[in-house]
C-alpha positions as CSV (number, residue, x, y, z in Angstrom):
1,X,124.8,60.2,-6.4
2,X,128.2,61.2,-5.8
3,X,130.7,58.9,-4.6
4,X,134.0,60.0,-2.5
5,X,136.8,57.7,-1.7
6,X,139.1,58.1,1.0
7,X,142.5,55.7,1.8
8,X,143.6,55.2,4.9
9,X,146.9,53.4,5.8
10,X,147.4,51.4,9.4
11,X,151.0,50.8,10.5
12,X,151.3,47.7,12.1
13,X,154.8,49.1,14.2
14,X,153.3,52.1,15.6
15,X,149.5,50.1,15.5
16,X,148.0,53.2,14.3
17,X,145.7,54.4,11.3
18,X,145.8,57.7,10.0
19,X,143.8,58.8,6.3
20,X,146.2,59.4,3.3
21,X,146.9,63.1,2.2
22,X,145.9,62.3,-1.2
23,X,142.5,61.2,-0.9
24,X,141.6,62.3,3.0
25,X,138.4,60.9,5.2
26,X,136.7,64.2,6.6
27,X,135.8,63.8,9.5
28,X,137.5,60.8,11.1
29,X,140.1,60.6,13.7
30,X,143.0,59.0,13.6
31,X,144.9,57.0,16.0
32,X,144.2,53.5,17.2
33,X,142.2,50.8,14.6
34,X,138.8,50.9,16.6
35,X,138.3,54.5,17.4
36,X,139.2,54.8,13.6
37,X,136.7,52.8,12.5
38,X,133.9,54.0,14.7
39,X,134.6,57.6,13.4
40,X,134.8,56.3,10.1
41,X,131.2,54.8,10.2
42,X,129.6,57.4,12.3
43,X,130.7,59.9,9.5
44,X,129.3,57.8,6.8
45,X,132.6,56.0,5.6
46,X,132.5,52.6,4.5
47,X,134.7,50.1,4.1
48,X,135.3,48.7,0.6
49,X,138.7,47.0,0.7
50,X,142.2,46.1,2.4
51,X,145.2,44.7,1.2
52,X,149.2,44.4,2.5
53,X,150.6,47.7,1.0
54,X,154.4,47.9,2.5
55,X,156.8,48.0,0.0
56,X,159.5,45.6,1.5
57,X,163.5,47.4,1.6
58,X,161.5,50.6,1.8
59,X,162.6,53.4,4.5
60,X,160.1,55.2,6.5
61,X,159.6,57.3,9.0
62,X,158.5,56.6,12.9
63,X,155.9,58.8,13.7
64,X,157.6,60.8,17.1
65,X,160.9,59.2,16.0
66,X,163.6,60.8,14.5
67,X,164.7,57.8,12.9
68,X,164.1,55.7,10.0
69,X,163.0,52.0,9.5
70,X,163.1,49.4,6.4
71,X,160.0,47.8,5.5
72,X,161.2,43.7,6.0
73,X,157.7,42.7,5.2
74,X,154.6,44.1,2.8
75,X,152.0,43.1,5.4
76,X,153.7,46.2,7.8
77,X,151.3,48.5,6.6
78,X,147.5,47.4,5.6
79,X,145.7,49.9,3.3
80,X,142.2,50.4,3.7
81,X,140.1,51.8,1.0
82,X,136.5,53.9,1.9
83,X,134.1,55.3,0.2
84,X,131.0,57.8,1.3
85,X,128.0,58.1,-0.4
């Protein structure tokens, strides 16, 4: 049995979730949390874990804007680990 792992990151500033390029989730639609989780389930991905992943003081790009913002709190970004069997 082969298990594939995927990583997604939820940005509480933009309220969007995207699959991570290093552990992609094939077939899953990025965007709002509900749509992402629904798409993940429909494509056989199971949620395994979620944890705060923001790094305080780190600057991040804001999608669709030409500016950066500094992370004030680790909970601004939530990492989701998925598996697909």
